[in-house]
Backbone as a printed PyTorch tensor [residue, N CA C, xyz], in Angstrom:
tensor([[[ -9.0480, -13.7480,  10.2160],
         [ -8.7060, -12.8580,  11.3090],
         [ -7.4470, -12.0700,  10.9710]],

        [[ -7.4430, -10.8370,  11.3690],
         [ -6.3020,  -9.9480,  11.2050],
         [ -5.8840,  -9.5170,  12.6110]],

        [[ -4.9390, -10.2190,  13.2190],
         [ -4.6160,  -9.9600,  14.6200],
         [ -3.8710,  -8.6530,  14.8780]],

        [[ -3.2310,  -8.0970,  13.8320],
         [ -2.4280,  -6.8940,  14.0500],
         [ -2.2630,  -6.1140,  12.7450]],

        [[ -1.5470,  -4.9920,  12.8380],
         [ -1.3460,  -4.1380,  11.6620],
         [ -0.5810,  -4.8880,  10.5710]],

        [[  0.3620,  -5.7280,  10.9500],
         [  1.1230,  -6.4900,   9.9530],
         [  0.2050,  -7.3870,   9.1250]],

        [[ -0.7780,  -7.9820,   9.7550],
         [ -1.7300,  -8.8270,   9.0280],
         [ -2.5840,  -7.9780,   8.0930]],

        [[ -2.9580,  -6.7830,   8.5470],
         [ -3.7360,  -5.8640,   7.7070],
         [ -2.8940,  -5.4510,   6.4980]],

        [[ -1.6140,  -5.1860,   6.7120],
         [ -0.7270,  -4.8130,   5.6090],
         [ -0.5490,  -5.9700,   4.6340]],

        [[ -0.4770,  -7.1780,   5.1350],
         [ -0.3550,  -8.3470,   4.2630],
         [ -1.6010,  -8.5200,   3.4030]],

        [[ -2.7860,  -8.3220,   3.9910],
         [ -4.0220,  -8.3890,   3.2070],
         [ -4.0150,  -7.2950,   2.1460]],

        [[ -3.6140,  -6.0920,   2.5270],
         [ -3.5280,  -4.9990,   1.5660],
         [ -2.5990,  -5.3210,   0.4090]],

        [[ -1.4820,  -5.9580,   0.6960],
         [ -0.5220,  -6.3370,  -0.3540],
         [ -1.1220,  -7.3760,  -1.2910]],

        [[ -1.8680,  -8.3380,  -0.7440],
         [ -2.5060,  -9.3590,  -1.5940],
         [ -3.5500,  -8.7240,  -2.5050]],

        [[ -4.3240,  -7.7990,  -1.9640],
         [ -5.3280,  -7.1040,  -2.7830],
         [ -4.6320,  -6.2960,  -3.8680]],

        [[ -3.6070,  -5.5330,  -3.4960],
         [ -2.8920,  -4.6810,  -4.4560],
         [ -2.2880,  -5.4970,  -5.5920]],

        [[ -1.8050,  -6.6840,  -5.3020],
         [ -1.1670,  -7.5000,  -6.3410],
         [ -2.1520,  -7.9730,  -7.3980]],

        [[ -3.4450,  -7.9400,  -7.0680],
         [ -4.4840,  -8.4060,  -7.9840],
         [ -5.3670,  -7.2770,  -8.5170]],

        [[ -5.1850,  -6.0770,  -8.0160],
         [ -6.0340,  -4.9440,  -8.3680],
         [ -5.8400,  -4.5310,  -9.8210]],

        [[ -6.9590,  -4.2670, -10.4950],
         [ -6.9390,  -3.8690, -11.9000],
         [ -7.7680,  -2.5990, -12.0900]],

        [[ -7.4920,  -1.9100, -13.1700],
         [ -8.2920,  -0.7460, -13.5420],
         [ -9.7620,  -1.1550, -13.6270]],

        [[-10.6360,  -0.3430, -13.0860],
         [-12.0680,  -0.6320, -13.0990],
         [-12.5610,  -1.3340, -11.8510]],

        [[-11.6530,  -1.8820, -11.0430],
         [-12.0410,  -2.5520,  -9.8050],
         [-12.4850,  -1.5500,  -8.7520]],

        [[-13.2810,  -2.0480,  -7.8190],
         [-13.6760,  -1.2920,  -6.6290],
         [-13.3690,  -2.1570,  -5.4190]],

        [[-12.6700,  -1.5880,  -4.4610],
         [-12.5050,  -2.2310,  -3.1630],
         [-13.3640,  -1.4150,  -2.2080]],

        [[-14.4980,  -1.9870,  -1.8090],
         [-15.4760,  -1.3020,  -0.9740],
         [-15.2590,  -1.7060,   0.4780]],

        [[-14.8730,  -0.7380,   1.3180],
         [-14.5270,  -1.0070,   2.7020],
         [-15.6050,  -0.4770,   3.6390]],

        [[-16.2170,  -1.3870,   4.3960],
         [-17.2350,  -0.9890,   5.3600],
         [-16.8120,  -1.4450,   6.7500]],

        [[-17.4250,  -0.8370,   7.7350],
         [-17.1360,  -1.1470,   9.1380],
         [-17.3110,   0.1060,   9.9510]],

        [[-17.4070,  -0.0490,  11.2420],
         [-17.6130,   1.0950,  12.1220],
         [-16.3870,   1.9770,  12.2090]],

        [[-16.5370,   3.0880,  12.9100],
         [-15.4060,   3.9870,  13.1380],
         [-14.3090,   3.2140,  13.8710]],

        [[-13.0830,   3.3470,  13.3920],
         [-11.9480,   2.6800,  14.0210],
         [-11.7740,   1.2220,  13.6540]],

        [[-12.5660,   0.7240,  12.7060],
         [-12.4790,  -0.6860,  12.3320],
         [-11.2490,  -1.0100,  11.4820]],

        [[-10.6270,   0.0110,  10.8720],
         [ -9.4170,  -0.2340,  10.0940],
         [ -9.5460,   0.0080,   8.6050]],

        [[-10.6120,   0.6570,   8.1870],
         [-10.8070,   0.9020,   6.7510],
         [ -9.6590,   1.7110,   6.1560]],

        [[ -9.3010,   2.8040,   6.8000],
         [ -8.2190,   3.6420,   6.2820],
         [ -6.8770,   2.9250,   6.3870]],

        [[ -6.6780,   2.1520,   7.4280],
         [ -5.4360,   1.3770,   7.5700],
         [ -5.2890,   0.4050,   6.4080]],

        [[ -6.3790,  -0.2880,   6.0520],
         [ -6.3240,  -1.2210,   4.9290],
         [ -6.1290,  -0.4700,   3.6140]],

        [[ -6.8190,   0.6400,   3.4450],
         [ -6.6520,   1.4390,   2.2230],
         [ -5.1950,   1.8790,   2.0810]],

        [[ -4.6030,   2.3580,   3.1600],
         [ -3.1960,   2.7760,   3.1210],
         [ -2.2720,   1.6150,   2.7780]],

        [[ -2.5810,   0.4350,   3.2900],
         [ -1.7670,  -0.7460,   2.9900],
         [ -1.8460,  -1.0960,   1.5020]],

        [[ -3.0330,  -0.9980,   0.9260],
         [ -3.1940,  -1.2750,  -0.5020],
         [ -2.4060,  -0.2550,  -1.3260]],

        [[ -2.5550,   1.0180,  -0.9830],
         [ -1.8790,   2.0890,  -1.7310],
         [ -0.3670,   1.9430,  -1.6340]],

        [[  0.1390,   1.6350,  -0.4540],
         [  1.5820,   1.4270,  -0.2890],
         [  2.0550,   0.2340,  -1.1090]],

        [[  1.2680,  -0.8420,  -1.0990],
         [  1.6550,  -2.0390,  -1.8590],
         [  1.5810,  -1.8090,  -3.3670]],

        [[  0.8110,  -0.8200,  -3.8000],
         [  0.7710,  -0.4620,  -5.2240],
         [  1.9910,   0.3630,  -5.6340]],

        [[  2.8010,   0.7560,  -4.6410],
         [  4.0470,   1.4450,  -4.9440],
         [  4.1830,   2.8500,  -4.4060]],

        [[  3.1250,   3.3800,  -3.8040],
         [  3.1910,   4.7520,  -3.2810],
         [  4.0720,   4.7800,  -2.0400]],

        [[  5.0400,   5.6930,  -2.0180],
         [  5.9690,   5.7560,  -0.8920],
         [  5.7530,   6.9570,   0.0150]],

        [[  4.9300,   7.8820,  -0.3750],
         [  4.7050,   9.0790,   0.4250],
         [  3.5720,   8.9070,   1.4180]],

        [[  3.1880,  10.0230,   2.0010],
         [  2.0780,  10.0340,   2.9380],
         [  0.7790,   9.7100,   2.2000]],

        [[ -0.1160,   9.0210,   2.8760],
         [ -1.4360,   8.7190,   2.3300],
         [ -2.4580,   9.3740,   3.2620]],

        [[ -2.8700,  10.5890,   2.9180],
         [ -3.8350,  11.2670,   3.7940],
         [ -5.2010,  10.5910,   3.7340]],

        [[ -5.9060,  10.6370,   4.8510],
         [ -7.2740,  10.1490,   4.8560],
         [ -8.1270,  11.1510,   4.0840]],

        [[ -8.9390,  10.6870,   3.1490],
         [ -9.7840,  11.6180,   2.3910],
         [-11.0990,  11.9630,   3.0950]],

        [[-11.1280,  11.8710,   4.4130],
         [-12.3600,  12.1710,   5.1360],
         [-12.8900,  13.5660,   4.8160]],

        [[-11.9980,  14.5500,   4.6940],
         [-12.4560,  15.9150,   4.4280],
         [-12.3770,  16.2840,   2.9560]],

        [[-11.3850,  15.7600,   2.2440],
         [-11.2880,  16.0630,   0.8070],
         [-12.2330,  15.1930,  -0.0100]],

        [[-12.6830,  14.1050,   0.5520],
         [-13.5600,  13.0810,  -0.0150],
         [-12.8210,  12.2180,  -1.0290]],

        [[-12.0200,  12.8120,  -1.9080],
         [-11.3160,  12.0360,  -2.9370],
         [ -9.8430,  12.4240,  -2.9750]],

        [[ -8.9820,  11.3960,  -3.0120],
         [ -7.5470,  11.5640,  -3.2670],
         [ -7.2200,  10.6710,  -4.4630]],

        [[ -6.3860,  11.1560,  -5.3610],
         [ -6.0260,  10.3600,  -6.5370],
         [ -4.5300,  10.0540,  -6.5210]],

        [[ -4.1830,   8.9210,  -7.1220],
         [ -2.7990,   8.4660,  -7.2500],
         [ -2.6260,   7.9720,  -8.6760]],

        [[ -1.5820,   8.4340,  -9.3290],
         [ -1.3490,   8.0710, -10.7200],
         [  0.0330,   7.4650, -10.8980]],

        [[  0.1870,   6.5690, -11.9050],
         [  1.5180,   6.0800, -12.2310],
         [  2.4200,   7.2630, -12.5670]],

        [[  3.6790,   7.2130, -12.2860],
         [  4.4220,   6.0500, -11.8090],
         [  4.4130,   5.8520, -10.3010]],

        [[  3.7210,   6.7240,  -9.5360],
         [  3.7510,   6.5540,  -8.0840],
         [  2.9820,   5.3160,  -7.6210]],

        [[  2.0950,   4.7840,  -8.4460],
         [  1.3790,   3.5370,  -8.1700],
         [  1.3000,   2.7140,  -9.4540]],

        [[  1.0910,   1.4090,  -9.2850],
         [  1.0490,   0.4940, -10.4310],
         [ -0.1490,   0.7380, -11.3390]],

        [[ -1.3020,   1.0410, -10.7740],
         [ -2.5050,   1.3470, -11.5580],
         [ -3.0700,   2.6800, -11.0700]],

        [[ -3.6890,   3.4680, -11.9470],
         [ -4.3310,   4.7010, -11.4970],
         [ -5.3630,   4.3650, -10.4230]],

        [[ -5.4130,   5.1840,  -9.3810],
         [ -6.2260,   4.8420,  -8.2230],
         [ -6.9330,   6.0710,  -7.6680]],

        [[ -8.1760,   5.8640,  -7.2570],
         [ -8.9630,   6.8620,  -6.5510],
         [ -9.2450,   6.2930,  -5.1630]],

        [[ -8.9050,   7.0550,  -4.1270],
         [ -9.2310,   6.6750,  -2.7500],
         [-10.2880,   7.6560,  -2.2760]],

        [[-11.4700,   7.1520,  -1.9930],
         [-12.5890,   8.0060,  -1.6000],
         [-13.1230,   7.6030,  -0.2340]],

        [[-13.4910,   8.6010,   0.5380],
         [-14.1180,   8.3780,   1.8360],
         [-15.4580,   9.1070,   1.8070]],

        [[-16.5310,   8.3300,   1.7730],
         [-17.8690,   8.8970,   1.6280],
         [-18.5830,   9.1110,   2.9620]],

        [[-17.8440,   9.0970,   4.0540],
         [-18.4310,   9.2330,   5.3870],
         [-19.3070,  10.4830,   5.5050]],

        [[-18.8590,  11.5880,   4.9720],
         [-19.5680,  12.8600,   5.1300],
         [-20.7130,  13.0630,   4.1420]],

        [[-20.8530,  12.1820,   3.1640],
         [-21.9330,  12.3420,   2.1880],
         [-23.2410,  11.8140,   2.7740]],

        [[-24.3130,  12.5010,   2.4650],
         [-25.6100,  12.1320,   3.0240],
         [-26.5700,  11.5430,   2.0020]],

        [[-26.3020,  11.7710,   0.7140],
         [-27.1890,  11.2740,  -0.3370],
         [-26.3470,  10.6370,  -1.4390]],

        [[-26.7940,   9.5150,  -2.0150],
         [-26.0490,   8.9010,  -3.1140],
         [-25.7820,   9.8600,  -4.2730]],

        [[-26.6900,  10.8090,  -4.5160],
         [-26.5290,  11.7530,  -5.6320],
         [-25.2850,  12.6260,  -5.4610]],

        [[-24.8070,  12.7790,  -4.2350],
         [-23.6350,  13.6140,  -3.9980],
         [-22.3900,  13.0460,  -4.6850]],

        [[-22.3430,  11.7350,  -4.8940],
         [-21.2020,  11.1330,  -5.6040],
         [-21.1400,  11.6670,  -7.0340]],

        [[-22.2870,  11.7710,  -7.6710],
         [-22.3250,  12.3300,  -9.0300],
         [-21.9660,  13.8090,  -9.0090]],

        [[-22.4240,  14.5100,  -7.9920],
         [-22.1610,  15.9400,  -7.8960],
         [-20.6680,  16.2580,  -7.7620]],

        [[-19.9120,  15.3730,  -7.1100],
         [-18.4710,  15.6060,  -6.9800],
         [-17.6830,  15.0190,  -8.1520]],

        [[-18.3900,  14.4090,  -9.1040],
         [-17.7370,  13.8990, -10.3040],
         [-17.0670,  12.5500, -10.1370]],

        [[-17.6100,  11.6970,  -9.2850],
         [-16.9870,  10.3990,  -9.0360],
         [-16.7700,   9.6030, -10.3140]],

        [[-17.7390,   9.5770, -11.2080],
         [-17.5870,   8.8070, -12.4520],
         [-16.3950,   9.2960, -13.2680]],

        [[-16.1690,  10.5950, -13.2910],
         [-15.0180,  11.1310, -14.0200],
         [-13.7100,  10.6860, -13.3830]],

        [[-13.6490,  10.7290, -12.0590],
         [-12.4430,  10.2740, -11.3630],
         [-12.1790,   8.7940, -11.6210]],

        [[-13.2490,   7.9870, -11.6750],
         [-13.1090,   6.5380, -11.8290],
         [-12.6890,   6.1090, -13.2290]],

        [[-12.8820,   6.9640, -14.2200],
         [-12.5530,   6.6160, -15.6040],
         [-11.0880,   6.1890, -15.6980]],

        [[-10.8450,   4.9230, -16.0500],
         [ -9.4850,   4.4140, -16.2200],
         [ -8.7250,   4.2030, -14.9280]],

        [[ -9.4410,   4.0720, -13.8070],
         [ -8.7810,   3.9110, -12.5090],
         [ -9.4840,   2.8420, -11.6780]],

        [[ -8.7950,   2.3670, -10.6650],
         [ -9.4060,   1.5210,  -9.6410],
         [ -9.8880,   2.4490,  -8.5290]],

        [[-10.8170,   1.9680,  -7.7120],
         [-11.3990,   2.7740,  -6.6470],
         [-11.3250,   2.0210,  -5.3290]],

        [[-10.8110,   2.6920,  -4.3070],
         [-10.9510,   2.2190,  -2.9300],
         [-11.9970,   3.1310,  -2.3050]],

        [[-13.1000,   2.5500,  -1.8610],
         [-14.2240,   3.3300,  -1.3340],
         [-14.4690,   2.9960,   0.1260]],

        [[-14.2480,   3.9760,   1.0000],
         [-14.6220,   3.8350,   2.3950],
         [-16.0370,   4.3760,   2.5690]],

        [[-16.8360,   3.7190,   3.3910],
         [-18.2380,   4.0720,   3.6150],
         [-19.0250,   4.0430,   2.2930]],

        [[-18.9040,   2.9910,   1.4860],
         [-19.5840,   2.9380,   0.1870],
         [-21.1020,   2.9810,   0.2950]],

        [[-21.6450,   2.5410,   1.4050],
         [-23.0980,   2.5420,   1.5810],
         [-23.6760,   3.9580,   1.5330]],

        [[-22.8610,   4.9670,   1.8040],
         [-23.3640,   6.3460,   1.7860],
         [-23.6060,   6.8630,   0.3710]],

        [[-23.0960,   6.1470,  -0.6320],
         [-23.3430,   6.5350,  -2.0290],
         [-24.0580,   5.4190,  -2.7850]],

        [[-24.7250,   4.5450,  -2.0630],
         [-25.5040,   3.4880,  -2.6970],
         [-24.7680,   2.1760,  -2.8740]],

        [[-23.4660,   2.1390,  -2.5710],
         [-22.6940,   0.9050,  -2.6640],
         [-22.2710,   0.5690,  -4.0780]],

        [[-21.4380,  -0.4490,  -4.1810],
         [-20.8840,  -0.8840,  -5.4640],
         [-21.0040,  -2.3970,  -5.6410]],

        [[-21.6960,  -3.0680,  -4.7290],
         [-21.7520,  -4.5270,  -4.7220],
         [-22.3030,  -5.1250,  -6.0120]],

        [[-23.1050,  -4.3630,  -6.7530],
         [-23.6670,  -4.8930,  -7.9910],
         [-22.6620,  -4.8530,  -9.1470]],

        [[-21.5040,  -4.2440,  -8.9500],
         [-20.4890,  -4.1930, -10.0080],
         [-19.6410,  -5.4660,  -9.9780]],

        [[-19.3930,  -6.0930, -11.1400],
         [-18.6180,  -7.3320, -11.1610],
         [-17.2030,  -7.1650, -10.6260]],

        [[-16.6520,  -5.9520, -10.7200],
         [-15.2870,  -5.7050, -10.2530],
         [-15.2030,  -5.2610,  -8.8140]],

        [[-16.2660,  -5.4870,  -8.0320],
         [-16.2780,  -5.0300,  -6.6400],
         [-15.8140,  -6.1330,  -5.6840]],

        [[-14.8410,  -5.7860,  -4.8690],
         [-14.4020,  -6.6240,  -3.7640],
         [-14.8710,  -5.9160,  -2.4980]],

        [[-15.8900,  -6.4540,  -1.8580],
         [-16.4620,  -5.8450,  -0.6490],
         [-15.8090,  -6.4510,   0.5810]],

        [[-15.3100,  -5.5880,   1.4470],
         [-14.6700,  -6.0510,   2.6740],
         [-15.3030,  -5.3230,   3.8510]],

        [[-15.8870,  -6.1000,   4.7440],
         [-16.4350,  -5.5480,   5.9780],
         [-15.4470,  -5.8720,   7.0830]],

        [[-15.0140,  -4.8350,   7.8020],
         [-14.0750,  -5.0050,   8.9050],
         [-14.8160,  -4.8640,  10.2250]],

        [[-14.5800,  -5.8290,  11.1110],
         [-15.1900,  -5.8030,  12.4400],
         [-14.0870,  -5.8950,  13.4820]],

        [[-14.2280,  -5.1440,  14.5600],
         [-13.2700,  -5.1940,  15.6650],
         [-13.5700,  -6.4380,  16.4930]],

        [[-12.5230,  -7.2540,  16.6950],
         [-12.6340,  -8.4590,  17.5180],
         [-11.4440,  -8.4470,  18.4720]],

        [[-11.7050,  -8.1370,  19.7210],
         [-10.6190,  -8.0160,  20.6960],
         [ -9.6650,  -6.9130,  20.2560]],

        [[ -8.3760,  -7.2570,  20.1490],
         [ -7.3680,  -6.3040,  19.6850],
         [ -7.1580,  -6.3610,  18.1780]],

        [[ -7.8210,  -7.3100,  17.5170],
         [ -7.6320,  -7.4810,  16.0790],
         [ -8.8730,  -7.1150,  15.2850]],

        [[ -8.8840,  -7.5760,  14.0630],
         [-10.0000,  -7.3130,  13.1600],
         [-10.3960,  -8.6080,  12.4600]],

        [[-11.6570,  -8.6830,  12.1190],
         [-12.1820,  -9.7720,  11.3010],
         [-12.5540,  -9.1480,   9.9700]],

        [[-12.1010,  -9.7490,   8.8740],
         [-12.4270,  -9.2570,   7.5350],
         [-13.3950, -10.2340,   6.8790]],

        [[-14.5600,  -9.7300,   6.5040],
         [-15.5540, -10.5230,   5.7840],
         [-15.4950, -10.0540,   4.3390]],

        [[-15.0930, -10.9490,   3.4420],
         [-14.8270, -10.5810,   2.0500],
         [-15.8650, -11.2090,   1.1330]],

        [[-16.4460, -10.3780,   0.2720],
         [-17.3710, -10.8430,  -0.7570],
         [-16.8530, -10.3380,  -2.0890]],

        [[-16.7390, -11.2510,  -3.0500],
         [-16.1420, -10.8960,  -4.3320],
         [-17.1680, -10.9000,  -5.4580]],

        [[-17.1070,  -9.8380,  -6.2680],
         [-17.8990,  -9.7990,  -7.4820],
         [-17.3210, -10.7790,  -8.4950]],

        [[-18.0390, -10.9860,  -9.5740],
         [-17.6490, -11.9830, -10.5790],
         [-16.2230, -11.7980, -11.0890]],

        [[-15.7920, -10.5560, -11.2900],
         [-14.4610, -10.3060, -11.8350],
         [-13.3480, -10.6530, -10.8400]],

        [[-13.6740, -10.7720,  -9.5580],
         [-12.6820, -11.1090,  -8.5380],
         [-12.6320, -12.6070,  -8.2260]],

        [[-13.5920, -13.3840,  -8.7410],
         [-13.6950, -14.7880,  -8.3530],
         [-12.4080, -15.5760,  -8.5910]],

        [[-11.7360, -15.3320,  -9.6870],
         [-10.5270, -16.0890,  -9.9990],
         [ -9.2580, -15.4710,  -9.4210]],

        [[ -9.3750, -14.3380,  -8.7510],
         [ -8.1760, -13.6890,  -8.2010],
         [ -8.3720, -13.2370,  -6.7620]],

        [[ -9.1620, -13.9940,  -6.0210],
         [ -9.4180, -13.6590,  -4.6150],
         [ -8.1120, -13.5380,  -3.8440]],

        [[ -8.0050, -12.4620,  -3.0310],
         [ -6.7870, -12.3030,  -2.2170],
         [ -6.7740, -13.2870,  -1.0980]]])
């Protein structure tokens, strides 16, 4: 359970401390469930001190060292309607040598089959959130 924003930030910090190049943090949940809040917490914990815009309209935002510990792509696939659109925007090129935080991953076919995928489903429970975490093989020994 994540009862408040501080708990969400703590989870983000734990994920960031274990995040490696090639990893995917796939965030699912309904509108307002906290996907962007968790993404921002991860990015801040990786060392970014500036604003973290939601990529809802740009679809992809990138962060590079030294502003973050590892190169990072933050993507929001909410507006995409077909998995092929990820290829059309060059997602594979952006991911080369970077970690990926993916909001609405199901809109591009998901990433659960990748060993470096940490899937987190956020559900609203009262005033807090419930995080359901599933880890790919590469995350098994470093679960947050």
